N, C-alpha and C positions, 0 to 999 in steps of 0.2 A: 590444606595440602592439595585437594582435588582442583582448586581454582588455579594454582600456580604450576602444578606438575606438567600439564601439556606443553607449555612454553619451554619449561626447563628440559623436557625430553626432546623437544625439537632441536634445541641448542646441542644437547648431548648427541642426538642423532647426526647432526652435522659433523661434530667431532669424531664420531664413530666412522663416518664416511671418509673423513680425512685420514684416519689411521688405516682404513682398509686400502686406500690408494697407496699409502707408504708401504704396507706389507705386500701389496700386489706385485712388487718387484721380485719377490722370492717365493711367495706362497701361491697356491692355486687361485686364479682370478674368480672363477665362477662361484665357489663357496663364499669367498669374501664379499662378492657383489650381493649374493643372496642375504648374507648376514647383515650387510649395511642397510639394505632395503628393509629387512625385518626389524631393525633397530627403531624404525619409525612407527611400527605397528601399535605400540602401546598408546600413542597419542589419541587416535579416535576412541579407543576404549576408555581412556581417562576422561575425555570430553563427554562421552556418553554417561559415565558414572556421575560426573559433576553436574550435568544437566538434570539427570533424574533425581539426584539428591536435592538440588535446588527446588525442583518442582514437586517434591514430595509433600503431601498434605500435613504430615507430622514428622519433620526432620529429626526431632529429638528421639522419637520412638524408633525411627529407621536407622539411627546413627550406628548401632551395633552391627546391623546387617551390612551396611555399606563399608564399615570398617573391615569386616571379614573379606569382602570383595577386594578392598584395597590391599589387604595383606597378601591375598593370593596373586593379585596382579603384580605387586611389587616383587614378590618372590620369583614370579615368572620372568620379570625383567632382569633380575639378578642372574637367573639361569641363562637367559639370552645373551647377556653381556659376557658371561663366563665362557661362552662357546668360542669367542675370538681366539684365546690362547690355543685351543685345540686345533684351530684351523691354521694359525700363523706361526706357531712357535717352532715347529719341526725344522723348517728351513731357515729360520731367522738367526741373525747374528746375535751375540750377547749384547751388543750395543742397542740393537733394535728391540730386543726383549726388555732391556732396562728402560728404554724410551716408552714402551708400552706400559710397563709397570708404573712409571711416573704419570702417564696419561690416565691410567685407571685409578691411581690414587687420587688424582685431581677430580675425576668423576665421582668417586666415592665421597670425597670431602664436600663437593658441590651438592650432592644429593642430600647431605645432612641438613642443609638449610631449609628445604621444603618438605622433607620426609620425617624430620624429628618430631613434629607434633603428633604423628601416629607412629609411636616408637616400635610396636611389633612389626609394622610394615618395613621400617628401616632395618630392623634386625633380620627379618626374613630375606630381604634384598641383599644385605651385606653377607650373610652366611652363605647363601647360594652362590653369590658372585665370587667371594674369596675362596670358598671350598673348591670350586671348579678350577680357579686359577692356581691355587696351591697344589692341587692334585696333578695338574698338567706339569708344573715345574718339577715335581718329584719324579714323574715318569721320564723326564729328560735324562736322568741318570748321572748328571754332573753334580758333585758336591756344592759347587758354586750356586747352582739352581736350588739345591736343597736349602741353602741359607736364605735364598730369596723367598722360598715357600714359607719358611719359619717367620721371616720378616713380614710377609703378607698376613699371616695369621695374627701376629702380634699387632700389626696395624689395624686389623679388623676389630680386635678386642678393644684397642684404644679408641677407635672412632665410635664404636658402640657405646663406650663409656661417655664419650663426649656427647653423643646423641641423647643419652639418658639425662645428662645435665641440661642440655638444651631443651629437652621435652619438659623437664620440671620448670625451667625458666618460662617457657611458653605458657604452661598451665598457670603459673603465678601471674603472668601478664593478663591472661584471660580473667582470672579471679579478680585482679585489681580493676579491670575494666567493668566487670559486672558490679563490683562493690561501688565504684564511682557512679555508675548509672543509677543504682539503687539509692545512693546518697542524694543525688540531684532530685529524684522523684520525691524522696522523703522531705527535702527542704521545701519543695513546692506545696506539698499537701499539709505539712505540719508546722505552720508558721507560729503556732502557739508555743512550740518547744524549740525556738530558734537557737537558744544557747546550747542545748544538747546536740542539735544538728551541726552547729559550728564546731563543737569539740570533735564530732565524728569526722568532719571534713579535715580538720587538722591532723587527726590520726591517719586518715587516708593519704594526706600529703606527705607525712613523715614516712609512711610505708613506701610511697613512690620514690622519695629521696633516698631511702636506704637501698631500694632496689637499683636505682641509678648508680649509686655509689658502689654497690657490690659488682654490678655489671662493668662499670668503668675500671674497677680494680682488676677484675679477671681479664679484661682486654689489655690493660697496660702491661701485665706480666709478659705475655708472649711477644708483644710489640717491642717492649724494652729489650728482651733477649734477642729478637730479630735484628734490632739496630746494632747490638754489640757484635753479632756474628757477621753482619754486613760490613761493619768497619774492619773486622779482622780480615774478611775476604778482600776488602779494598786494598789492604796492605800486602796482598799476595801478588805474585807475578801472574798477569792475565793477558789474554789476547785482546785485540781491539773489539771483537764481537762479544767476548765475555764481559769486557769493561762496559760496553753499551747496555748489556742485559743487567749488569749490576747497577748502573746508573738508574735504569727504570725501576728496579726493585727498591733502591734507596728513595726515589721520588715517591713511590707508593707508600713506603714506610713513613716517610716524612709527612705525607698527607694525612695518614692515620694519626700520627702524633699530633699534628696541628689541631685536628678535631678533638682529640682527647684533652689537649691543653686548653681549648676553649671551654670544655666542661670543667676543667680545673679552675680556670679564672672565675667561672660562675660559682663553683663550690666554695672558693675562698671568700667570695663576697657573702654567700649564704652563711659561712662560718664566722664572719666578722673578724677575720685575721688580716684583712687588708689595712695597713696603717698608713696614715698620711703624714709625711715629713716635709713641711713647706720650707722653701728657701727662695732667695732671688736668683734668677738665672736668665740667660739670653735664650730667646726662642729659636734664633736662626740655626745654631748647630743641631738642635733637635729636629727641625724641619728638614735639614740637609740629610740626616740619617734616614729619615722616613723616605725621602725622595730617592736616595741611593737604593733603598730596598724595593720600592714600589714602582718607580718610573719604568724599569724594564718590562713589567707586566703590562703597563699602558702601551709601550712601544709594540709589544707582541700583538696586542689587539688592534693596532693601527689608530689609536686615539692620542690626543695631545695631552701631555702632562706638563702644566705650567705652575711655577711657584714664584711668587714675588718676594724678594728679599726684604727683611725688616731688621731694625736695630732695637726693637723693644726689649725691655727687661721686665719680667713678670714675677709675681710672688705665688708660688704653688709648689706642689710635689712634682718634680720633673718626670719621674718614672710613671706616675699616673697620667700626667698630661700626654706623655708620649704614647701610652697605651690607648688613651681615648682618641687621639688624632690618628693613630695608625688604623684603628678600627674604622673611623669615619672615612679616611682616604681609601683604604682597601675596599670598603663597600662601594664608594663612588666609582672606583676603577672597575670593580666586578660587574656593576649593573649599567655601565655606560658602553654602548656599542658604536655610537657615532659622536663626533665632536671631541670633547675632552673633559679634563678635570683641572680646576684652578684652585690653588691654595694661596690665601693672602690674609693680611692683618689690617684692621682698621682701629685707630685710636678713638675712644669715646670717653672724654673727660678723664677719670682716673681708672679707666678700664681699657682693655683691648679685646676686640672681637676677632678670634681666629676662625676664618670662614673657609669652608670647603664647598666649592661650587662644582656641579656636574651637569652635563647635558643628557642625562640618562632618561629612564622611563617615567620618572616623576612619581609622586605619591598622592593619591586622592585624599581629600580633606577628611573623609570618614575613616581613613586608614592611618592617619598621622599619629594617632596615639597607640594604635594596635601594633605598629612596628617595633615598639619598645617592650612588647611582651615576649616572654621566653618562647623559643622554638617557633616564632611566627615569621614567615617569609612571604614577600610578594614576588610574583613572577617566577615561582619555582614549585609548581604543583607536582612535578615529577621527582622532587627531592634529589636534585643533582648534587652529589657530594662536593663538587667543585664550588658550589655556592654556599657552602658552610652548613651550619646546624640551625641557623636562625637565632643564635645567642649573641651575636656581635653587638647589635644595638642595645639589647637588654643589658649587657655588661657595660657598654659605654655609658648608658644613662645612670646606672648604679654607681659607677666610678665617679662620674661628675657630681652626683649627689653626695658621695662620701667625701669628696674634696670641697664641697660647698660651692660648686660652680654651676652656673646656669647653662643649659644646652637648648638652643633654639632651632626650629625647623621651619623653612618656607619651601613650598614645592608646588609645581604646576604639572599636571599629568601631560606627558608627551613632550615637555620642555626641559625638565630637570629639577634639581633640588639644591637647596643651600642649607647646610648645617653650620651653626655658629657656636663655638665654645667661648664663653665670656670669662676672661681672667683678669684679676686685679693687676694694675701696673705696680712695679716695685718702687718703694720709696727710697731705696738705696742701691748701690752698685751690686752687680751679681756676685754671689759668693764664689770665690775661686777655689772650689774643692777639686782635689785631684781627680781627674777622670780615670776610670779603670782602664788599664791597658788590655786590649782584647787578647785573648789567648791565641796562640798560633793554632791553626787548624790541625786536627789530628791526621796528618798526612803520613806518607810512607817513611819520613825521616824524623818524626817526632818521638822523642824519648823524654823520660823524666829526669834526665841528667845522671847524677851519681846514683848507684843502686839504692833502692829503698825497699823495705819489706812491708807488704800490705796484706792484711787479713780481711777476707770477704766473708760476711755472714748473711746467708739468704736461704730460705727454705725451698726455693724453686731451683730444681736441678739445672734447667736450661739457662737460667740467669747466672748461676754459679759457673757453669762451663764457659759461657760467653765472657763473663768478667775475667775469669782466669786467663783465657786466651788473649783478650785485649790488653790487660795489664802486663802480661808477659811480653807482648810486642812492644810495649812502652818501656821495657827494660826493668820492670819491677820483679822482685822475688815475691811470689804470691801463693797464698794457700786459701782455699775456699771451703767453708764448712756450713752445715745447715742449722746449727743451733748453738745455744749459749754454752752448754757443757763441753761440746767439741772445741769451741773457741777457747775455753779456759785451758784445755789440754794443750792447745797450740802455743800458749804463751811461753811454756818452758822450752820448747824446741825451736820456736820462731818468734822471738820478741818483736812485735811489729812496730814500724814507725807510724802506721796509720791503720785505722779500722774503717772499712766501708760496710755498713750494716743496713739491711732492709728493716723498715719500721715494724711491719707486722710479721711476727714469727709464730711458730707453732705453740700450741698449748696456751694461747691467749697471752703470750709474752711479747714485749716490744723491744725495738732496737735501742730505745733510750735506756731501758732496764739492762740490756746486754752490755752497753757501753759503760754504765755505772758499775756493773760487776767487774768488768775488765780493768777499770780505773782503780779499783781497790788494790789490784796487784801492780799496775803500772800507773801511778798518779799522773794526771795531765796528758794521758794518751790521746793524741789527735784523732778525731773521728768525723765521719760524714754519714748522715742518715739519707737513705733513699726510700721513698714511699710511693706506692701506687694507689694509696687511699685518697678518696675525695669526699668521704663522709665528713660533715662539718666538725663533729666532736673529735674525730681522728686528726684532722688538720690542726685543730686548736691544741691538742696534746703534743703533736710533733713540733709545732711552733714554740710551745712553752718549754720544750726541753733545752732550748738554747744551743743545740748542736746544729752545725751547718746542714741545710736540708736541700735535697734535690728531688724532683718529681719525675716518676717514670711516665713515658719513656724518656730517658736522658740522652741528649745528644753527646756523642763521644767527645766533641770539642769542649762542651760544657763540663763534662766529667773531668777531662784533663785539666782544665783551668781550675776547677774546684780542688783537685788534688794538689796542684802546685801552690794554691793560695793557703791551703790548710796545713800542709807540711811546713813546720818551722825550718828556717835555714839550717839550723844545727842538726836537723834530722836527715837532711839531704846529704848523706855521707856514705862512703863505701864501708861495708862491713867486712871485717877480717874474719 
């Protein structure tokens, strides 16, 4: 915490100064100026604490004392920030006060990320901050402000609970790190017991996988709910400025979803639930779809995106081939700053080499195997989220291996790279399977047609509320419950046409179990499972249920399409 806090408080101080400027229109300027300057005072103290702690001859022994200093300083910072309402609120409008509350909530949430490891410090900071804020709101005398005060206190309780959870997660991460370091040292020193050491390594790896799966699940829940609410908001009347802000929020939510879906792809490979269904198909339509998706990104960067048309027919799984090529081409676009990207096919006897050329940074010979390792990236020491998680090529290599296709790489540093996916030419004409018709995007005019009744089962309140609102805007009669028993009670008063159920429910029960129980009362009841799990065993269980499955966060358009495809035509009827 001491290492990152100064920078965080500099950013917070800048935000404080901005708020002081805004409120200076109505509040006394001098007190606001003094307060804004004082908001930067914690920075040198934090730097001093961090420096002395690093230079301490025995940091472990001194940790308790420095933690107490940190708690006192954090509480003082909370008091300092809580002074602003006492300066600014008396002459401020309700809108300005609401703006300040939002700003302070943002500061409070942002403080959680670096203060949670020292939980007592965050608790002291939060209580001091919110107590002064709530007390000032109460003194304003308006019942509306009393409600704001109560809301502030409830927010404080909720964010302290979140900080407690984050603190526990941080402690687990530290424990895992020390366990792994100890394991490496033991392997080096005890070669005679290599088998036992290997078992310990596997145990540590399983622990990390479980932790990653748990963290991924916990992140997917709020991001999934966020996507639902953003879609509902998009279907509301908005001003141009509000629409622009909404578009930015949806872009941020989409970026979070993309990273989580990358983790999902990796987890599906780990779980062994990726199946290969080979058939003969033409490559050109597949390449055209990828071009339509990725060429605009190349145009935005000012690089050339070229694709040479081909008439080859190959034998493979088109879905896996598309995912492999999309990963390769998106990587090429991402790491190319000048020149361009070229996609082409070369026939070689009974094979075709699908080649992706770029004029990017290139890859040194000693790194050409490393780039296929998980979470390994070149040219991204700052861990820019726009460059992904470092899983793309690891997933690509595993997918190629699963489909029994060779993936080759040639690269020269500073000149670029060439990836080649080698596919077998088909011995017969392409299978003319019906291509799925894309679902219409969930825009303001999309409805499910004739009224249908949908029952939602999810133990997350935000998800239930988001699903209820979104499905209602699509014209469905909807009821949302948190568990199996409540769902059974609903069958009598609202016989559903479709059940949408979360896979992981309370009391260790599953969505597959819930649907089986409901089908005892309504045989053949159409259902969709939605899961935020990425643990391999959970993925295998969900896939084995045979029920249509979606993964959180679910795009509203994908949810809409799945509902339309799952509802039998006879069920899309009006109910009298």
